[in-house]
NUPAZA-433579 format. One record per residue (C-alpha): x, y, z; residue in one letter. Coordinates in steps of 0.25 Angstrom, whole numbers, plus 2048, in hexadecimal, padded with zeros to 3 digits. Layout:
BEGIN
XYZA...
! end
This chain:
BEGIN
7E2808785M7E57FB78DT7F37FB787G7F680978DA7F180479BV7FA7F779AE806800797E8048077A4L8067FB7ACR8147F97B2P81C7ED7ACT82A7EE7B3G82C7EA7C2A8307F87C6A8237FE7BFA81B7F47C6T8217F67D3V81F8057D2L8118067CCA80C7FA7D4G8118007E1G80B80D7DEA7FE8087DBL7FD7FF7E7Y80180A7F0F7F68137EAL7EB8097EBA7EF8067FAV7F28147FDF7E48197F8A7DD80E801V7E581280DG7E382180BF7D381F80AL7D4815816L7DD81F81EG7D382A81CV7C7821821A7CF81C82CR7D382A831T7C6830830L7BD825835W7C581A83CL7D0821844V7C682A84CP7BE81E850R7C9813852L7D681A853G7E281A84AE7E780B84DR7DA80484BW7D680D83FS7E3809838E7E27FA83CL7D47FA836L7D9800829E7E47F6828M7DC7EA822P7D67F3818V7E37F8813M7E97EA813L7DE7E680AA7E07F2801A7EF7EE801I7EC7E07FCY7E27E47F2L7EB7EF7ECA7F77E67ECA7EF7DB7E4R7EA7E67DAW7F97EB7D8I7FE7DC7D7A7F47DA7CCE7F57E77C5R8047E67C4F8057D77C3T80E7D67D0L80C7C77D0R8157C67C4A81F7CF7CAR82B7CA7D3P8297CC7E2V8337D87E3P82A7E07D9V81D7DC7E2R8247E07EFL82A7ED7E8A81C7F17E4T8177F07F2G8237F87F7L8218037EDV8138047F2A817804800L82180F7FEA8178187F7L80D815802L81781980DL81B826806A80C82A804A808827812E81482D818L81383980FG80483B812L805838821V811841823L80C84D81BS7FD84C821L80184982FR80E85182FG816846836L824840834T826832830V82A82F83ET81E836844E81582F83BY81A82183FL81A82584EQ80B82884CT80781B847R800811850D809805853P7FE7FB850V7F7801843S80580683FG80B7F883FT7FF7F3838A8017FE82EY8107FB82CA80D7EC82AL8027F0820S80D7F8818L8157EB817L8097E4812V8067EF808F8157EE802A8147DF801A8067DD7FCM8097DE7EDP8137D37EEA80A7CB7F7L7FE7CB7EEV8077C87E2S80E7BC7E8R80D7AE7E3G8117B07D5S81B7AB7CBS8247B87CDA8277B57DCD
! end
């Protein structure tokens, strides 16, 4: 049975990028979804949108770091060239943005422009920066190897 499981692991760079990016996205999205529900139900009514999002940010950054480390180990990203590691994060970012915009636009009935205009300038900027960290993290946690 172990042989069958090993056969499911991607071996080529493209397969690693797609599978690793998708799994990284799913892990971080799941945490973000759960935290978003808790934030909306309990923190926003008490603290407001800005402070609630800012308080959620360190937890999300920790989840991003842990998920990226997990992906880096599972897909042996340390042995892969830097472009493969960066592409893994970019695939995850593309999936995250597509899912988030799809959910937000459909649930709230907003256009992309309206959504961006409703973002708080402080927490929105912090969120945008966290997206950059999210995209780069698979490469950052895998650096220092002979593949660099």
